[in-house]
C-alpha positions in Angstrom: 14.5 16.4 87.5 17.1 17.0 90.2 16.2 15.7 93.4 17.6 16.1 97.6 18.7 12.3 97.4 20.6 13.3 93.7 22.5 15.8 95.5 22.7 14.6 99.2 23.0 10.9 99.9 21.3 9.8 102.9 20.4 6.3 102.8 18.6 4.4 106.2 21.1 3.4 108.0 21.4 0.7 110.0 19.5 0.4 113.7 22.9 0.0 115.6 24.1 3.6 114.1 22.7 6.8 114.9 20.4 7.8 112.4 20.9 10.3 109.3 19.1 13.6 109.6 19.1 16.0 107.1 17.6 19.9 107.2 16.8 20.4 103.8 16.0 24.0 103.0 14.5 24.2 99.7 12.1 26.8 99.2 12.1 30.2 101.3 9.3 29.9 104.0 9.2 25.9 103.8 11.8 23.6 106.4 11.6 19.9 105.9 13.5 17.1 107.9 14.1 13.5 107.1 15.2 10.8 109.3 15.6 6.8 108.4 17.0 3.7 110.2 17.1 0.1 108.5 15.8 -2.0 111.4 18.0 -5.4 110.5 19.4 -5.1 107.7 21.9 -3.0 106.0 19.6 -1.1 103.6 16.3 0.1 104.5 13.5 -0.9 101.8 11.5 3.0 102.4 12.4 5.5 100.3 12.5 9.3 100.6 12.8 12.0 97.9 11.7 15.7 97.3 12.3 17.1 94.2 14.6 20.6 93.3 12.6 22.4 90.3 13.6 25.7 89.5 12.0 28.5 90.5 9.3 28.7 87.5 9.1 25.0 87.9 8.3 25.6 91.2 5.9 28.6 90.8 3.5 26.6 88.0 3.8 23.2 89.8 4.7 23.3 92.8 7.1 21.1 95.2 6.9 17.4 95.3 7.9 15.5 98.1 7.0 11.4 98.5 7.7 8.4 100.1 7.6 5.1 99.9 8.2 1.4 101.7 8.7 -1.3 99.3 7.7 -5.1 100.7 10.2 -7.5 101.7 10.7 -10.3 100.3 13.9 -12.9 99.4 14.8 -11.0 96.7 16.0 -6.8 97.0 13.1 -5.9 95.3 11.4 -3.8 98.2 14.1 -1.4 98.2 14.1 -1.1 94.1 10.5 -0.7 93.9 10.2 2.0 96.6 12.7 4.1 94.6 11.5 3.7 91.6 8.1 4.8 92.7 9.8 8.3 94.7 12.1 9.2 91.8 9.2 9.1 89.0 7.0 10.7 91.0 9.5 13.4 92.1 10.7 13.4 88.3 8.2 12.7 86.1 5.8 14.8 87.2 7.0 18.3 85.6 7.4 16.2 82.5 3.5 16.2 82.5 1.6 18.5 80.4 1.2 22.0 82.1 -2.6 21.8 81.3 -2.8 18.8 83.7 -4.5 18.9 87.0 -2.3 17.8 89.8 -4.4 14.3 90.4 -4.5 13.9 86.7 -0.5 14.0 86.3 0.1 11.6 89.3 -2.2 9.2 88.2 -0.6 9.2 85.1 3.0 9.2 86.2 2.1 6.8 89.1 -0.2 4.4 86.5 2.9 4.0 84.2 5.2 3.2 87.1 2.4 0.3 88.5 2.5 -0.9 84.7 6.5 -1.7 84.5 6.4 -2.9 87.8 3.8 -5.6 86.8 5.2 -6.5 83.7 8.7 -6.9 86.0 7.1 -8.8 88.1 5.1 -11.2 85.6 8.7 -11.8 83.7 10.6 -12.6 87.2 8.6 -13.9 89.5 7.6 -13.9 93.3 11.2 -14.0 94.5 12.1 -11.0 92.5 9.0 -8.9 93.2 8.5 -5.2 92.9 5.8 -3.8 95.1 5.6 -0.9 97.0 3.3 1.5 99.1 3.6 5.3 97.7 2.7 8.5 99.7 3.2 11.9 97.4 2.7 15.0 98.9 2.5 18.6 96.6 2.6 21.8 97.4 1.0 24.5 95.2 0.8 27.7 95.9 -1.4 28.1 99.1 -3.1 24.2 98.3 -1.8 20.8 99.1 -2.3 17.7 97.3 -1.8 14.6 98.4 -1.5 11.5 96.1 -1.8 7.8 98.3 -1.9 3.8 97.6 -0.6 1.8 100.2 0.0 2.1 104.3 2.3 4.8 103.9 0.6 7.7 106.0 0.6 11.4 105.6 -0.8 14.0 108.6 -1.5 17.6 109.1 -0.3 19.1 112.0 -2.8 22.3 112.5 -3.3 24.1 115.8 -2.1 21.5 117.8 -4.5 18.8 116.1 -3.3 16.2 114.3 -5.5 14.9 110.9 -4.4 11.7 109.2 -4.9 12.3 105.3 -4.6 8.9 104.2 -6.6 5.9 104.2 -4.4 2.4 105.2 -5.4 0.3 102.0 -4.9 -3.2 104.2 -7.0 -6.0 104.7 -6.9 -6.6 108.5 -6.4 -10.3 109.7 -7.0 -12.0 113.1 -3.3 -12.2 113.7 -3.4 -8.3 113.3 -0.7 -8.9 110.9 -1.9 -6.3 108.0 -2.0 -7.2 103.7 -2.1 -4.5 101.8 -4.6 -4.6 99.1 -3.0 -2.1 97.2 0.2 -1.3 96.3 2.3 -0.3 93.5 3.3 -3.0 90.9 0.2 -5.2 92.6 -2.3 -5.1 90.2 -3.1 -4.0 86.9 -6.2 -2.0 87.8 -4.3 0.8 90.1 -6.6 3.3 92.3 -4.8 5.9 94.2 -6.4 7.3 97.1 -6.3 11.8 96.3 -7.1 14.5 98.5 -6.7 18.3 98.5 -7.0 21.5 100.9 -5.6 25.1 101.8 -2.0 25.5 103.1 -1.7 27.7 106.1 1.4 28.9 107.7 2.0 27.2 111.0 0.8 24.2 109.3 3.1 20.9 110.1 3.1 17.5 107.7 4.4 14.4 108.8 5.1 11.6 106.5 5.7 7.9 107.9 5.9 4.9 107.2 4.6 1.7 109.2 7.5 1.5 110.5 7.0 4.6 113.0 3.4 4.9 112.9 2.4 1.6 113.5 5.0 1.1 116.0 3.9 4.3 117.7 0.5 5.1 117.1 -1.3 8.0 116.3 -1.1 9.5 120.2 2.7 9.6 120.3 3.0 10.8 116.5 1.0 13.8 117.5 2.7 14.2 121.1 6.2 14.5 118.7 5.3 16.4 115.9 3.6 19.6 117.9 7.1 19.4 119.5 9.0 23.5 119.2 12.0 21.7 117.7 13.5 22.0 114.1 12.0 19.5 111.3 14.5 17.4 111.1 15.1 16.9 114.9 11.1 15.9 114.7 11.6 13.1 112.3 14.8 12.1 114.3 12.5 12.0 117.6 10.1 9.9 116.0 12.3 7.2 114.3 14.6 7.0 117.2 11.3 6.2 119.5 10.1 3.6 117.1 13.7 2.0 117.3 13.6 1.8 121.0 10.2 0.6 121.3 11.0 -2.4 118.8 14.1 -3.4 120.6 11.5 -4.5 123.3 9.8 -7.0 120.8 12.8 -7.6 118.5 10.9 -5.7 115.6 12.5 -5.6 112.6 10.8 -2.8 110.6 12.6 -0.2 108.9 11.4 3.3 110.5 11.5 6.5 108.1 9.5 10.2 108.6 9.7 13.3 106.5 8.5 16.4 108.6 7.6 19.5 106.5 6.8 22.8 108.5 4.8 25.4 106.7 6.7 28.8 107.7 4.8 31.3 105.5 2.2 30.6 102.6 2.3 30.0 99.6 6.5 29.5 99.5 8.7 31.5 97.1 11.3 30.4 95.3 13.7 32.3 96.7 16.8 29.7 97.5 15.4 26.8 95.9 17.4 23.9 95.3 19.6 24.4 98.0 20.3 22.2 100.8 21.7 22.9 104.5 22.4 19.4 106.0 22.1 19.4 110.0 24.1 17.1 112.0 
């Protein structure tokens, strides 16, 4: 299964660069924008991707978008873990039996990735461990499906009201730093969170790592998400705002955001697999 990252290399750039912005028109009636910055390192440990299904696959299985945030460590395992999770979600989902519903298909796909990462971690130890959050959004016909583990977030903006569709799977600590209690590669018995609902024309979905939502807070995410702007520009504003805020306290948290606007529902297959980069 091809994906946007396969055809357009858009890694998270370092904080001193201008963040990359990509507007991807995958299907008619649907706009997607993505922006990312690596803060304090050469390569972001976040990873975002979108499947490029054929028209028949889009009709049968829907469109998959995924965002992951790999855990930092002494090795480069965070980025590898995030990319492994996302690429499996956007690719292997389409290889599951057509008779499976969306939650079952994603549960099997992510469960397989979890087993692989666990085996890797057991062989290589903490210095090369691969652990990641993962949030997946599937748009299928007039419905959306969310599969989630960790503290990456998915929001839906409808009628100017922002609703968080995911739960943060973290342990709160007295020093205000959060520790993941669920993540891919962390535990043998992975429990994912699933939710679903109807899609309406005008809906806007926002996918964001903690380098965006934790730095800005829900109120600012809401303010930026409801702007009358292209999804790519909204994603860029979210990331830029995070970078500016982090500069005030020397923050080093990678920031990634994706914005998906539903122009009409359900999306058709016209123009599937095309991409239009906007600078």
